One Martini backbone bead per residue (centre of mass of N, CA, C, O) as a GRO file, in nm:
protein
  106
    1MET     BB    1 -10.696   1.650   0.053
    2ALA     BB    2 -10.452   1.824   0.177
    3VAL     BB    3 -10.177   1.759   0.391
    4GLY     BB    4 -10.000   1.892   0.618
    5LEU     BB    5  -9.694   1.868   0.765
    6SER     BB    6  -9.785   1.922   1.068
    7GLN     BB    7  -9.967   1.649   1.080
    8HIS     BB    8  -9.694   1.451   1.062
    9VAL     BB    9  -9.507   1.591   1.256
   10LYS     BB   10  -9.365   1.512   1.569
   11ALA     BB   11  -9.063   1.624   1.524
   12VAL     BB   12  -8.813   1.885   1.573
   13ARG     BB   13  -8.450   1.903   1.522
   14ASN     BB   14  -8.220   2.142   1.599
   15ILE     BB   15  -7.874   2.172   1.480
   16ASN     BB   16  -7.611   2.370   1.584
   17ILE     BB   17  -7.307   2.387   1.392
   18GLU     BB   18  -6.971   2.468   1.482
   19VAL     BB   19  -6.661   2.497   1.302
   20VAL     BB   20  -6.329   2.527   1.433
   21VAL     BB   21  -6.025   2.597   1.257
   22ARG     BB   22  -5.689   2.559   1.381
   23GLN     BB   23  -5.361   2.652   1.360
   24SER     BB   24  -5.078   2.583   1.497
   25SER     BB   25  -4.792   2.766   1.588
   26LYS     BB   26  -4.608   2.499   1.691
   27SER     BB   27  -4.759   2.317   1.475
   28PRO     BB   28  -4.917   2.135   1.207
   29GLU     BB   29  -5.157   2.118   1.361
   30TYR     BB   30  -5.499   2.088   1.431
   31THR     BB   31  -5.780   2.254   1.569
   32ILE     BB   32  -6.098   2.146   1.692
   33ASP     BB   33  -6.391   2.331   1.734
   34LEU     BB   34  -6.704   2.280   1.896
   35ILE     BB   35  -7.045   2.409   1.840
   36VAL     BB   36  -7.337   2.295   2.008
   37ASN     BB   37  -7.585   2.471   2.086
   38ARG     BB   38  -7.379   2.673   2.242
   39LYS     BB   39  -7.187   2.426   2.305
   40GLU     BB   40  -6.874   2.345   2.403
   41ILE     BB   41  -6.637   2.137   2.256
   42PRO     BB   42  -6.351   2.028   2.307
   43GLY     BB   43  -6.072   2.028   2.162
   44TYR     BB   44  -5.880   1.873   1.892
   45MET     BB   45  -5.623   1.707   1.749
   46VAL     BB   46  -5.495   1.719   1.405
   47ASP     BB   47  -5.355   1.589   1.152
   48PRO     BB   48  -5.293   1.727   0.823
   49ASP     BB   49  -5.304   1.465   0.696
   50LYS     BB   50  -5.518   1.319   0.483
   51GLU     BB   51  -5.489   1.019   0.572
   52ASN     BB   52  -5.546   1.079   0.876
   53ILE     BB   53  -5.826   1.200   0.838
   54ILE     BB   54  -5.953   0.951   0.711
   55TYR     BB   55  -5.895   0.760   0.946
   56SER     BB   56  -6.051   0.929   1.158
   57LEU     BB   57  -6.320   0.907   1.009
   58GLN     BB   58  -6.344   0.601   1.007
   59THR     BB   59  -6.333   0.564   1.317
   60THR     BB   60  -6.577   0.743   1.386
   61LEU     BB   61  -6.783   0.578   1.215
   62SER     BB   62  -6.742   0.314   1.370
   63TRP     BB   63  -6.846   0.418   1.635
   64ALA     BB   64  -7.120   0.499   1.539
   65GLN     BB   65  -7.205   0.214   1.455
   66ALA     BB   66  -7.188   0.097   1.740
   67PHE     BB   67  -7.414   0.283   1.858
   68VAL     BB   68  -7.639   0.173   1.679
   69ASP     BB   69  -7.625  -0.109   1.804
   70PHE     BB   70  -7.678  -0.017   2.099
   71VAL     BB   71  -7.955   0.096   2.053
   72ALA     BB   72  -8.091  -0.165   1.942
   73LYS     BB   73  -7.987  -0.321   2.234
   74ALA     BB   74  -8.126  -0.175   2.448
   75PRO     BB   75  -8.260  -0.246   2.768
   76ASP     BB   76  -8.335   0.070   2.797
   77GLU     BB   77  -8.414   0.402   2.786
   78ASP     BB   78  -8.156   0.516   2.913
   79SER     BB   79  -7.954   0.378   2.726
   80GLU     BB   80  -8.065   0.482   2.463
   81LYS     BB   81  -8.007   0.781   2.522
   82HIS     BB   82  -7.707   0.756   2.560
   83TYR     BB   83  -7.637   0.634   2.281
   84LEU     BB   84  -7.757   0.869   2.113
   85ASN     BB   85  -7.563   1.086   2.220
   86GLU     BB   86  -7.306   0.946   2.126
   87LEU     BB   87  -7.377   0.937   1.828
   88ARG     BB   88  -7.394   1.241   1.788
   89GLU     BB   89  -7.095   1.299   1.860
   90TYR     BB   90  -6.970   1.135   1.624
   91LEU     BB   91  -7.111   1.278   1.390
   92ILE     BB   92  -7.001   1.557   1.447
   93ARG     BB   93  -6.703   1.475   1.418
   94ALA     BB   94  -6.730   1.388   1.125
   95LEU     BB   95  -6.804   1.658   1.012
   96ALA     BB   96  -6.547   1.804   1.103
   97LEU     BB   97  -6.353   1.632   0.939
   98ALA     BB   98  -6.473   1.697   0.664
   99ASP     BB   99  -6.404   1.997   0.687
  100LEU     BB  100  -6.099   1.965   0.723
  101TYR     BB  101  -6.045   1.833   0.455
  102THR     BB  102  -6.136   2.070   0.286
  103ILE     BB  103  -5.933   2.275   0.400
  104ILE     BB  104  -5.674   2.120   0.328
  105LYS     BB  105  -5.732   2.092   0.023
  106ASP     BB  106  -5.725   2.411  -0.018
   0.00000   0.00000   0.00000
């Protein structure tokens, strides 16, 4: 007898991510605005040079990896939740930078 997916799934988490990339009228930099589950994360400036975007992406992913380690070594549940939230923030920023790289490339 086949067992349905609903009998095995303990939780589903949907994350709605909107990435808005705007070029500044006063400088060559781009502003990235993120909207995650209808909550706006303040924008930040990124240099449009592809090498700088890759560097920013590598740095962001390094921070994400650090938070993976923090989660693994969290002393209590509250710390673990905090580190998981930080990890999500860095992963979302990494996705935004990947989108920016694609936009700049085009």
